[in-house]
C-alpha positions as CSV (number, residue, x, y, z in Angstrom):
1,X,109.8,86.6,123.9
2,X,109.5,84.1,121.0
3,X,107.6,84.9,117.9
4,X,106.4,82.0,115.7
5,X,105.2,82.4,112.1
6,X,102.4,80.2,110.7
7,X,101.3,79.6,107.1
8,X,97.6,79.0,106.3
9,X,96.6,77.9,102.8
10,X,93.1,78.7,101.5
11,X,92.7,75.2,100.1
12,X,94.5,71.9,100.7
13,X,96.4,70.2,98.0
14,X,99.7,69.4,96.3
15,X,99.9,72.9,94.9
16,X,100.9,74.0,98.4
17,X,103.9,71.6,98.8
18,X,106.6,73.8,97.3
19,X,105.6,76.8,99.4
20,X,105.6,74.7,102.5
21,X,109.0,73.2,101.7
22,X,110.5,76.6,101.1
23,X,109.2,77.8,104.5
24,X,110.6,74.7,106.2
25,X,114.0,75.2,104.5
26,X,114.1,78.8,105.7
27,X,113.2,77.8,109.2
28,X,115.8,75.0,109.3
29,X,118.5,77.4,108.0
30,X,117.7,80.1,110.5
31,X,117.4,77.9,113.5
32,X,120.2,75.3,112.8
33,X,117.8,72.3,112.9
34,X,119.0,69.0,111.5
35,X,115.9,66.9,111.5
36,X,112.3,67.5,110.3
37,X,109.2,65.4,110.9
38,X,106.8,65.4,107.9
39,X,103.2,64.2,108.1
40,X,102.1,62.8,104.7
41,X,98.9,61.0,103.8
42,X,100.0,59.5,100.5
43,X,103.7,59.8,100.9
44,X,104.1,62.4,98.1
45,X,105.0,65.2,100.5
46,X,107.4,62.9,102.5
47,X,109.1,61.9,99.3
48,X,109.4,65.5,98.2
49,X,111.1,66.5,101.5
50,X,113.4,63.4,101.2
51,X,114.5,64.6,97.8
52,X,113.2,61.5,96.0
């Protein structure tokens, strides 16, 4: 059986980006993933994930 964890934020916004990135880092480390697809409306989140 697979168990997946989800995160829901009360309000959208840039203030959630760091928490989202940390959850993704943890998932990637635990599951050995090498690629991540990031949806970004303005590019801010994509640039944060890219380390720019």
